[in-house]
N, C-alpha and C positions, 0 to 999 in steps of 0.2 A: 622642435626650440629652437628658438633665436639666437645670434650670438650676444644679444644683452643679456640671455637668462644664464644664469649662474648654475654650472650641472653641480644635482646634488652630490653629496657624497656617501651616500646609501644605492641599494641597487632599487629599481623598481618594484612593486607590489603589484602582485600579479593573482586576481580572484579567477577563479572559473569552477563551473557548476559540473559536478559529474554525473549529476540527476538532480531533477527538482523544478528543475527550468523547463517552460512549456507542458508540463505533465504533470498532476497530481499524485505526489508520492514517490518514493527514491531518494530523497532529501541527501545529497551530498556535497559539502562546498571547501574547497580546498584556495586555502589564503599561503600565497609565497613568497618570499622575499629573500633574493639571495641564495644559499645553504637550506633554508628553513622553511619547511613546508608545515602547516598548521591544516587539522582537519574539521569541519563540524558538521557536525550527525553521521549517520551512514546507517540510511534509510531502502528498508524494499516497495515494491509497490504489487500489488495482489493481479493474477493475470487476469485478462479480458477473455470476452467471447473468441476472439480470436488467437486464442493460447492456449489450443485443448489438451490439459493433462498438464498442464504447468502449474505448482503450487507456488512458487512465487518469483518475482523478478527481481535483481540487485544490479546494482550500477558496475560495468566494468571497467576495472581497476588498474588498467594496465598501465597506463599513464604515471599512477603512482608506483606499480611494481618496478620501472624504470627506476626511480628517483626512490626506493624505498629506504637507505641509507638518510635523508634528508626530513622524513616525516619523524615530526617531534611527538605528535600524541594527536588524540580525537576530545573536540568537546562537543558535550551532548546538550541540548536545548531541555529537553522534555523526551517522557516514555514512551510516546508513541510508537507502533511500528516503523511508518512510515520514516520515525526519525531512528532509528536503534533497530529495525529487524535484519540490518544486512552485518552487522556485527560479528554474528558467529564466522560469517564468511571472507569475509575482512581481518579479522583477527589472526587467524592461520596464517597468515600471507603477509599482515602488518603487526606484529606484536607488541605496539605499543603503548602507551599510556592511556586510557581513559579517565574523562572528568566527567563529572554529573553530580547533580544533588542525588539524595541520599533514595528518595522513592526511585527515581529515573536508574541509579544503579542497583536496587535491588531488583528492578525488570531486567536487570541485563542480566544481572547474575543467575535470576533462574530460566532465563534464555540458553546462556553459555553451559550451565550445567546439563541441560536437555541433551547439547551436543556434545558434552565431555570436551570441554575446551577450558583451560585455566587463560584468567588476563589481568593487568597489572588495572585494576578499579581504583581508581582516586578520589573520595567523595568530599564534595567542596558545600556551601551555605551560599544563597544571595548573598553579593556585596564582597564575594573570597576574590581574590585574583591571583592565577596561576602565571605562571613564567613557564613558555616555551621559545626555547632559542630568541630570534629578535623580537620576539611577539609576547605580548603580556594581556591576559583579558579577563576583564570584571565579569562576575555574573549577575544579572541585574533580573527581581523579582517579575513576574509575568503572569495575569492569569490565563487560563486556557480550561479546555474540557479534560485536562487531566492536571492534578494538583503537580507542585516545585518544579513548576515550569520556567524557565532565564532565556532572558534576553542574552546577547553577549556585549559588553563594550571592546573592541579589538585594538589595544597600541600596536602601529606597526612604524617602521621607521618613517614611513608617508603622513601618516597621520591615523586619527582614531575612526573606528569603521565600526558602525553598529549594527549587530544582526541580529534581527528581533526573533526568531525562530517565531513558530504560531503561538499571537497572541489576540487578547481583547482587552478591553477596558472597561472591565466589571466592579462596577462601585458596591456592590453589595454581594460580594461571594461567598459562596458559601462555608473556608476552614478561614473568610477573615482576611485572607492575603490579599490584598489589594495588591496593583500593577505599582512599582516602583517608579514615580511616573519624578521625583525628587532627584534621582540615581537620571536619569533621563535629559533632566534640565541642567542637572550639572555640567552633563557631558556636552549639553549645545550649549551653554555659557564658556566653556573652557574651544570649543570651535569642533567641528565635525567633520573628515573628509568626506567620508558617505555612507549613505542609510538604506540598509537592507532589509526592505519589510515585506511582510505578510501578503499577498495577494488573494488569498482564498476567497474571500467575502466582499472583495471589490466592487462587486455588481451590485451588491445590497445598500441602497441608502439608509441612511439613519442612523443609529446605534445597535448597536447585537443585546441584544434581551438579557438579562442576569440571569445565572444559571439558579438564582433562587425563586425565579417564579415557576420552576420546573416543581421546586417543593411544593409550594403552592398549588399547582395542577393539582399532583397527587395527592394535596390534604381534600383537595373537594372532592377529588374521584371515589378515593379508598372505603368511603364511610356509606357509599351508593351499593357498595358491591356485596350483592350476597352470597357468593361461591366465593372458589380458593382466586386467587387475583396471581398472574403471571407479569412479571417485569422482562423486558429484554432489554440487554443494554451492552454496551463495550465493556468489558471487563476493566478494561484500563481506566474508565469514567470514574475516581473513586468518590468524587464530590456526588455524584448521581447515583452510586452503592447508597451512602450516606443517609442521602434521603429520604430514599426509598425504606430504607432500614429506620428510620426515627418515626414515618409514618405509620409502618409497620407495628412498631410497637407502641405509638399511640393509638392506636386503632386495636389494640389485643390480638396482634397476628405474628406469629412464629415466623423467623425467616427460612427458607431452604436456597443454599447456594449451586448452583447446576451450573456444568462447564467445567472441563479440566482448565481453562485460565483463568476462568471467572475466581473457584478455589482457589487457585496459586496466587491470584494477585491481592484477593482478600486477604489472605494469611499474612502475604507481604507488608502491605497495609497498616494490616494492624499490629505486627511484631516491630513497622516504625515509629507508630501512635500518629498516624493519617487518618484511620478510622478508630471509630468509639462504637464498637459493635458490642455488646457484654454477652459474656458466653450462652446465658440462658436464656438469650433470644431466639439463637440458631439452634435450628434443628435438624436431623438427621433425618435421608431417605426413607431409612426402613421405618421410621417413624409416622410416615405419612398415612398411611390407611388407616391409625388410630385416631388422626385430626379432625376434626369437624372443620367441614371445607371453608369455613368461614371465619378460620382462626390461621391462615395459611397465607403466605407470601412467598412465593417462587422468585429467586433473581436469578434470569438466565443469561449466557449467549445467544449466538442464533438470529439476531435483532436483521440480518443480513438475507436469511433465507439459506443460510449453507445448506447444502444437499443432505449431510449427514448429523447436523444436528439436533440437538434433543428439541426443540423448538419447532423445527420441521415436522420430526417425527410424531410428538404430540400432536402437531395439527392433523397429519395423515392416518391420527389413530393408530398407531404403529408401535407406540411407548409403551414397554410393560409396565411398567409401576404409577405411569403420571397420563392418566385418563382425563380429559375434559368433557363436561357435564353442562348444560343448560343453566345460565346464570353464572358462570365462570367469565373472570375478566381478563386479557389478555393488552397489555401496553408496550407498544412498539415505544421506549423511549431512546430513540438513534437517529442521528440521519441516515439518509437513502443516498449509499454511495453510489456515484453515477456507474451508470451500465446495469445496476442492481432492480431498477423499476418494476420490469417484469415479474422478474422469480418475488419480490416484497407483493406487488399485488396479488400472486397467485396466493402466497403463505398468507394471508387475510382472508384471501375466500376462501380457504379451507379452513382456519380457524373458524368463521362463521358458519362452516356447514356442520363444526361440533356444536353448534350452540352459544360459542362464545361470543361476548362484548368486547371488540377491537375498539382501544384508543391509540393514534399515533400522530407524528406531525402535523398533518393533514387534516386533523380533525379538532386536536386537542393540543395544549403546551404542553406536553410531555417532554417535549425536548429543546433544545438551544443551542445553535451554533457556538464554539468556541473560539470562533476567529473575528476579528475587528471589521465591521461595515465602515462605511464611509468616511465617517463624523470620524470614526475614532482613529482613522489612518491621517485625515488631515490634522488632527489633532498632535499625533504626535511629530508628524512630520516640522510641524512649526514651534514644536518643543525644542525637537532635537536642532532643527536649523542647519539641515545639513549643507554641503558646497554640492555635492555628487549624489545622485537618488539611481537605484538599481532595484526594480521591482524583483520578487522571488517566490517561490513557491506557489504556483498556479499554471493552469494550460496558456499559450499564448494570448488568448484573448485578455485573459486576467492579467497579465503584464502588461499589454497594450494600455487597457484602462489604466492600472493604476500610473501610470507614466503619464496619463491626460491630468489623470488626478492628484499628480504633483506639478504640475505644472500649473493647476488652479491655485496651486496656495503661493506662488509665486517662486517655485523653484524653475531658473529658465531652463526652455526647451534643449538646451544641447548641452545642458548640464544630468537632462533625464536619461541614463540610457538605458537599451535593451538589449539583453542578451538570451541566448539560448545556450542548452546542453552544449561546453566543447568549448562555446569563446574564450576566450580569453580577456577581459576587462585589467587593462594596465592602466594606474595609477603612477603619473611619475612626474615631480617637479611641477605640481599644483595643477596637473592638466591631466585630463582621463581619457580612454580610446579601447576600442576593441582592436586588438593589439594582431591575434593571429586566430585560429581555430585548430585547437587539438581534438585526435580521435575517440568518443565517445562510442557509448550504447552500452545495450541491455544483455545480461547473462541472465538463464533461465535455470533455475532450479525445479527439477523433477525429481522427488524422490529422493535418493542419496548422491544423484550424479547433478555436477554443479559444472553449466558450461557442457555441456554433452548434446543437448539438444539446441539444435540453432533454428536458423530461419527455414531451411531445407526441410529439417524435420517437421517443423509445425506445419511445411505447407505440404507434405505429404500427410500429415492427420487430418488437417482441414480437408483432403481432398476424401481422404475415409470418411469422415462423418459428412460430409453433403454428397460426395457422390457414388459414394460404398467401395469396393474392392472386387477386382475379377483373378481367379487366378487358374492358369490354363497349364495343366499337367502332360508330358509328353516322355515317352520313352527312347530312346534314342541307340541303336549299336554304333558306336565309336567307328569300328573299326571299318564298316563297312558304307555308314551315314542311313540306314533303315529306317525306318519308322516303325516300332513294334508294340509299341503302345499311345494310345492317347490319338488326338488330344482331350482328354478328360476339360471341361469347364464348370468350375465351383466360383457361383458370387453370393458374394452378403452387402447385403445395403444397397443391392444394385435392381433386384426385382426378387418377386415370391418366388422361391425355385419349386416348389408345389405346383404351381399354378403355371409356370413359362415353360415347361420343358421344351415346347415346340419353338419356341424363343430361344431359348439356349441352345437347342440341336441347330438350330441358323449359326450362330456365334461358331461351334463347334466346327460346322461344314466349315466356316471363312477362317476359321484357323487352320482347315486340315488343307486347304486348297493355296495358304499362305506356304505352309512346308512344302506341297508338293512341287511348289514353283523354284523353290531352293533346290541346286544341283544338288549329287551326293556329296561332293567336296566340301559345298557349305553348311550342309546337315550334320556336318564330322565338328563343326564349329560352334561350341553351344553360345557362343556370344553373337553367332549370326541369327540361329535360332530363335533365341532372347528376342532380340529386335524384330527378326521378322514377327513374330507371336503379337507383339506392342503393336505395332505399326498398323497390324489387321485389325486387329481388335479395338482398337482405337478409334479408327476408321468405321466400323462397324457400330458402336454404339454411340459415338456422334452422328450417322445418318439416322439412325434408327428410332432414339430416344433422346435425343441430343443431350448426353449424359458424357460424363469423361469419369467413368471410374478407375482406380488403381488399377494397372495390369502388371500382375505376377506372375511369370512363365517359370513355370518349376523344370529343371530338365533331368529326366533319371537315364545317367549313362550306364551303358549295357553293354 
């Protein structure tokens, strides 16, 4: 700030992502001004192949925990897991009010019920405004792959920030609810400090296809199917469920819902009036054997090939009540989550082995994205006319490409910021910069454990999954240091024991020699014995088979 610039009478606005920048999922953004902190979304990420045994990944909220008294509330843009999934864990430490539209909070309430957590859930409607500390935020309707999504226009002492959440500009949405471009334009005319915009689909040119195209594709496929139809979709995609139900009714088929989250989300959406499915259209699983195959349409979860899902068990011919036959049709009506390509390919192969015909997004228009493509992203920038631009929601390449796109529509390059998780973007007196970096990270949820699985545990799990484990068992009389039992070598995942007894005998002799090299005093120290066994066996397996199994010495003290 130069000497000629008057210092503002308010604190700077700081925006920091605790998750969601440089990655897909785990979206959580904090807005801080003075003693007030406002949170937008609280999402999770599903584990990848490098996280064996992990159920979910959630943001590390240590920075928030240290400022808990300043957190005024959480605003939710929509009801997808990558935006609401961490709430059961966050609310246990930050019991603040949560604001969202009816369906979004319906999904949240169901999730909190599962974890037996109470919360202050406050429903809002599009164009409602809530005030939290020095912030006020208006919810602005947007189209997405889950209904009731909203962007946020956040008024701060420094200016208005538009936070889009996930969106696209669908001109023919199934529910008839258009993205509220008029509100975006209103803010654009009044002046917008910064636009934080969804980057997920920035690599796609043109416009994202309307959700209504899926209904047209389904209407073309259903009449051609002679047997049962199974449609796999995300349970939160209520518009997709509605279109499947409508086409099923038009072609004389009853609808069977399958999957715990599918059944729960459909129930919530029907209760809130977001789904119009009459009771007589739905059927129970116990009625399935008596229904002609050409009168059944099942809507199920499992489109990502989840190992224990019903669809995978059906594909593997391992489901007790549902069997595929020649002439049945399976429609995978969802996008392939990055990293799941091989799993879904194997799922499709197994479905074909059962004799089914399979439709998926590579061969049919049975899925469309819920995210804006390049022309929609540019249109929103031109409507909002922000002074500064910050791409959000995407891997690093998405953020870079979105920043370049913003420069193409005339936002000066120096005002197109690029930040990743933990970098604090500071807006002060009509300037913006990355001020500092706070510590952020990931917390792994494994069963009922939250945060007790760290990188060291994951490293051990990866070693076990890749190179196996060797247990070396010895018995030592501590009083004298004499070896009175073993060493006995047991391996899992290294070699096949029944056919490798000679090889394991060599490993045993190697371990024995290492113990004999220790003097009696050292053998009386269990830690010294363990270290000697680890070093000797590591060298042995590295030299003989170039493997690095986990070595677990077991010392029986006698």
